[in-house]
C-alpha positions in Angstrom: 11.4 2.3 15.1 9.0 2.0 12.2 10.5 2.4 8.8 9.1 4.8 6.2 8.3 1.9 3.8 6.2 0.1 6.5 4.2 3.3 7.3 3.7 3.9 3.6 2.6 0.4 2.9 0.3 0.4 5.9 -1.4 3.6 4.8 -1.9 2.3 1.3 -3.5 -0.8 2.9 -5.8 1.5 4.9 -6.8 3.4 1.7 -7.5 0.0 0.1 -9.8 -1.0 2.9 -11.6 2.3 2.8 -12.1 2.0 -1.0 -13.6 -1.5 -0.5 -15.9 -0.2 2.1 -16.9 2.7 -0.2 -17.6 0.1 -3.0 -19.8 -2.0 -0.6 -21.7 1.1 0.5 -22.2 2.2 -3.1 -23.4 -1.3 -4.0 -25.8 -1.6 -1.1 -27.0 2.0 -0.6 -25.9 4.7 -3.1 -22.8 5.6 -4.9 -20.3 7.8 -3.1 -18.8 10.2 -5.7 -17.5 7.2 -7.8 -19.2 4.0 -9.0 -18.7 0.8 -7.0 -16.4 -0.7 -9.7 -14.2 2.4 -9.7 -13.8 2.1 -5.9 -12.8 -1.5 -6.4 -10.2 -0.5 -8.9 -8.8 2.0 -6.5 -8.7 -0.6 -3.8 -6.9 -3.1 -6.0 -4.4 -0.5 -7.1 -3.7 0.6 -3.4 -3.2 -3.1 -2.4 -0.7 -3.6 -5.3 1.2 -0.5 -4.3 1.3 -1.6 -0.7 2.7 -5.0 -1.7 5.3 -3.4 -4.0 6.3 -1.0 -1.2 6.8 -3.9 1.3 8.8 -5.9 -1.3 11.0 -2.9 -2.2 11.6 -2.2 1.5 13.1 -5.7 1.9 15.4 -5.1 -1.2 16.4 -1.7 0.2 17.4 -3.3 3.5 19.6 -5.8 1.7 21.3 -3.0 -0.3 21.9 -0.9 2.9 23.4 -3.9 4.6 25.8 -4.4 1.7 26.6 -0.7 1.7 27.4 -0.7 5.5 29.5 -3.8 5.1 31.5 -2.2 2.3 32.0 1.0 4.4 33.5 -0.9 7.3 36.2 -2.3 5.0 
């Protein structure tokens, strides 16, 4: 079963890839709603959120394991 954090991080990564693609398209052809540098900023932000989400998922798993161990006592 896929965790919520993994799905969220993966979707932010997809958004980052789409933003980078939009930046390349804007640079080569014509701007798509935003300038190319703005698309790059969106891509960077989305990647950072994806990394943060993956890291927080690992911390949440540790907390849940501790909580389950304390419940069994």
